[in-house]
C-alpha positions in Angstrom: 2.5 177.0 -145.5 2.3 176.3 -149.3 5.0 174.0 -150.7 7.5 175.4 -153.2 7.6 174.0 -156.7 10.9 172.3 -155.8 9.3 170.6 -152.7 6.3 169.5 -154.6 8.3 167.9 -157.4 10.7 166.3 -154.9 7.9 164.7 -153.0 6.4 163.4 -156.3 9.7 161.9 -157.2 10.2 160.2 -153.9 6.6 158.8 -153.9 7.0 157.5 -157.4 10.4 155.9 -156.6 9.0 154.2 -153.6 6.1 152.8 -155.7 8.5 151.4 -158.3 10.8 149.9 -155.7 7.9 148.2 -153.9 6.2 147.0 -157.1 9.1 145.9 -159.2 11.8 145.4 -156.6 14.3 147.5 -158.5 17.4 149.2 -157.1 16.6 152.8 -155.9 18.8 154.5 -158.5 17.2 152.6 -161.3 13.8 153.6 -159.9 15.0 157.2 -159.8 15.9 157.0 -163.5 12.4 155.7 -164.3 10.7 158.3 -162.1 12.3 161.2 -164.0 10.3 160.2 -167.1 7.0 159.8 -165.1 6.9 163.0 -163.0 6.1 166.3 -164.6 8.8 169.0 -164.1 6.8 172.1 -163.2 9.0 175.0 -162.2 12.3 176.8 -163.0 15.4 174.8 -164.1 16.9 175.6 -160.7 13.9 174.2 -158.8 13.7 171.0 -160.9 17.5 170.4 -160.7 17.4 170.7 -157.0 14.4 168.5 -156.7 16.4 165.8 -158.6 19.4 166.5 -156.4 17.6 166.0 -153.2 15.9 162.9 -154.5 19.2 161.5 -155.5 20.7 162.2 -152.1 17.7 160.5 -150.4 18.3 157.4 -152.5 22.0 157.1 -151.8 21.2 157.5 -148.1 18.8 154.5 -148.3 21.2 152.5 -150.6 24.7 153.8 -150.2 26.9 154.1 -153.4 30.6 154.4 -153.9 32.1 157.8 -153.1 32.8 158.5 -156.8 29.0 158.4 -157.5 28.3 161.3 -155.1 26.9 164.5 -156.6 29.2 167.5 -157.0 27.9 170.1 -154.4 26.2 173.1 -155.8 28.7 175.6 -154.4 31.5 173.8 -156.3 29.4 173.6 -159.5 28.6 177.3 -159.3 32.3 178.2 -158.9 33.2 176.0 -161.9 30.4 177.7 -163.9 31.8 181.2 -162.9 35.2 180.3 -164.2 33.8 178.9 -167.5 31.7 182.1 -167.9 34.8 184.3 -167.5 36.7 182.5 -170.2 33.9 182.0 -172.7 32.6 185.6 -172.4 29.0 184.9 -173.7 30.1 183.0 -176.8 28.4 179.8 -177.8 30.5 177.0 -176.3 30.7 173.3 -176.8 31.2 171.8 -173.3 32.2 168.2 -172.6 31.7 166.7 -169.2 34.3 163.9 -168.6 32.9 161.1 -166.5 29.6 162.9 -166.4 27.8 160.5 -164.1 24.2 161.6 -163.6 24.9 164.9 -165.6 24.3 167.0 -162.5 27.5 169.0 -162.7 26.8 169.8 -166.4 23.3 170.8 -165.5 24.5 173.1 -162.7 26.8 174.8 -165.2 24.1 175.1 -167.8 21.8 176.7 -165.1 24.4 179.5 -164.7 26.0 179.7 -168.2 23.2 179.4 -170.8 25.5 179.7 -173.8 27.1 176.2 -173.3 26.0 173.2 -175.4 26.4 170.0 -173.4 27.9 166.7 -174.1 29.0 164.0 -171.6 31.1 160.8 -171.4 29.9 158.1 -169.0 30.9 154.4 -169.0 28.5 153.3 -166.2 25.2 152.4 -167.8 23.1 153.1 -164.7 24.5 156.6 -164.3 24.2 157.2 -168.1 20.6 156.3 -168.0 19.9 158.7 -165.1 21.8 161.4 -167.1 19.7 160.8 -170.2 16.4 160.9 -168.3 17.5 164.0 -166.4 17.9 165.7 -169.7 14.3 164.8 -170.5 13.2 165.9 -167.0 14.9 169.3 -167.2 14.3 169.7 -171.0 18.0 170.4 -171.6 19.7 168.7 -174.6 22.9 166.8 -173.8 24.6 164.2 -176.0 25.9 161.3 -173.9 28.7 159.1 -175.1 28.3 155.8 -173.2 32.0 154.8 -173.2 35.3 154.9 -171.3 36.9 158.3 -172.1 40.4 156.8 -171.6 39.9 154.4 -174.4 40.2 155.5 -178.1 37.1 157.2 -179.3 35.6 159.4 -182.0 34.1 161.9 -179.6 33.9 165.4 -181.3 36.3 168.0 -179.9 34.9 170.8 -177.7 35.8 174.2 -176.4 35.7 173.4 -172.7 36.1 170.1 -170.8 35.0 169.7 -167.2 34.9 166.9 -164.8 34.6 166.0 -161.1 37.1 163.2 -161.7 36.8 159.8 -159.9 39.8 159.3 -157.7 41.6 155.9 -157.7 43.7 153.6 -159.8 42.9 152.7 -163.4 42.6 148.9 -163.7 44.0 148.6 -167.3 47.3 149.5 -168.9 47.2 153.1 -170.2 48.8 153.4 -173.6 50.1 156.7 -175.1 49.3 158.8 -171.9 52.0 161.1 -170.5 50.2 161.0 -167.1 50.5 157.2 -166.9 53.1 155.7 -164.6 55.9 153.6 -166.0 55.2 150.8 -163.6 52.0 149.6 -161.9 48.6 151.1 -162.2 48.1 154.7 -163.1 45.8 157.2 -161.5 42.4 157.2 -163.2 41.8 160.9 -162.5 45.1 161.9 -164.2 44.4 159.8 -167.2 40.8 161.2 -167.5 42.2 164.7 -167.2 44.6 164.1 -170.0 41.9 162.4 -172.1 39.6 165.4 -171.6 42.3 167.8 -172.7 42.9 165.6 -175.8 39.3 166.1 -176.7 39.6 169.9 -176.8 40.3 172.2 -179.7 43.6 174.2 -179.7 43.7 176.6 -176.8 40.6 174.9 -175.3 39.9 175.2 -171.5 39.9 172.3 -169.0 38.3 172.8 -165.6 38.6 169.7 -163.4 38.0 168.9 -159.8 41.0 166.8 -158.6 42.6 165.7 -155.3 44.4 168.6 -153.6 47.7 166.7 -153.6 47.7 166.4 -157.4 50.7 168.7 -158.0 52.7 167.5 -155.0 56.2 165.9 -155.3 55.2 162.3 -156.1 53.1 163.2 -159.1 55.8 163.7 -161.6 53.8 162.6 -164.6 51.2 165.4 -164.3 54.0 167.9 -163.8 55.6 166.7 -167.0 52.3 166.9 -168.8 51.5 170.5 -167.8 55.1 171.5 -168.8 54.7 170.2 -172.3 51.1 169.8 -173.4 49.0 172.2 -171.3 49.3 175.6 -169.6 48.4 175.7 -165.9 46.2 178.8 -165.3 44.7 178.1 -161.8 44.9 175.7 -158.9 42.3 176.6 -156.3 42.0 174.6 -153.1 38.4 174.1 -152.1 37.4 174.8 -148.5 38.5 172.0 -146.1 35.2 172.5 -144.2 33.3 170.6 -146.9 35.4 167.5 -146.7 35.4 164.9 -143.9 39.2 164.7 -143.8 42.2 166.6 -145.2 43.1 163.5 -147.3 39.7 163.8 -149.1 40.2 167.5 -149.9 39.8 168.5 -153.5 40.9 171.4 -155.7 39.9 173.0 -159.0 42.6 172.9 -161.7 42.2 175.1 -164.7 44.3 174.3 -167.8 44.7 175.7 -171.4 45.4 173.1 -174.1 48.9 173.6 -175.5 51.9 174.8 -173.5 52.8 178.5 -173.6 54.8 180.2 -170.8 52.8 182.7 -168.8 54.2 186.1 -169.6 53.9 188.7 -166.9 51.0 186.9 -165.3 51.3 184.5 -162.4 49.4 181.3 -162.2 46.4 181.9 -159.8 47.1 179.6 -156.8 45.1 179.9 -153.6 42.5 178.7 -151.2 38.8 179.2 -151.8 37.2 180.6 -148.6 34.4 178.9 -146.8 31.4 179.1 -149.1 29.2 180.2 -146.2 31.3 183.3 -145.6 29.7 185.7 -148.0 32.1 188.6 -147.5 35.2 186.5 -148.0 33.7 184.8 -151.1 32.9 188.2 -152.6 36.5 189.2 -152.1 37.8 186.0 -153.6 35.6 186.3 -156.7 36.8 189.9 -157.1 40.4 188.7 -157.1 39.5 185.9 -159.5 37.8 188.4 -161.9 40.8 190.8 -161.6 43.2 188.0 -162.4 41.2 187.0 -165.5 41.0 190.6 -166.7 44.8 190.9 -166.5 45.2 187.5 -168.2 42.8 188.4 -171.0 44.6 191.7 -171.8 47.9 189.9 -172.4 46.6 187.2 -174.7 
């Protein structure tokens, strides 16, 4: 059986990575970054992105990385893309990926929503290099800001901010952040969420992947933030089946910059069904679309 375009490019990437690792004794992710500039991408954007995706997954299996360096699964990326598509309605949109990592989430969104222009913020130089080279590989422009998004910056404002936010504590004091804790270290993912919202134009949209316990009782700072500086539109719990433990479960939070009470329109809160259940996913998307249609009529 003939190999697909994705399979052919994937094998070329793997072979080139193995050659670089053997010849130059480089870490596998560094070799992956180099290989993206040396292997010709021949196929659709979807084929080439998935070839990269599988090559990345192969490398991190051979040389494990921290959990925050894992790629966002396609099913989650597609759902984020669908939400962005609903709110942007085909208009040219400046999209900023907060903590963009390899750029894979942004590229997944671009695959589904062509009218977005991409920018990213990534402090890790190894991931930023993969991101830059992935842009060349996929022939998709993306401006990458190699810096810490929580620190002061001159990053241009955008229409939409997204991010699969790294979970954990921020090691430095956080100044002028409402989501910061009064004592001790603050949560990095909350600070990054607020930083991303700060980089939006008025009424801009934030779509972030966060821990499912983000709005629970002990997280008073984020509750204060979304009661003063942002409007909570959606909180969608991702299927528990795609996480190893309930503690690792994540959700999608959708915010509008600026606080304005929701009038005659409830915040959309619920559970996303198992992505493999086609019938239930279709019903969920119908409900999501209906909610957005009602929301749009009242704006």
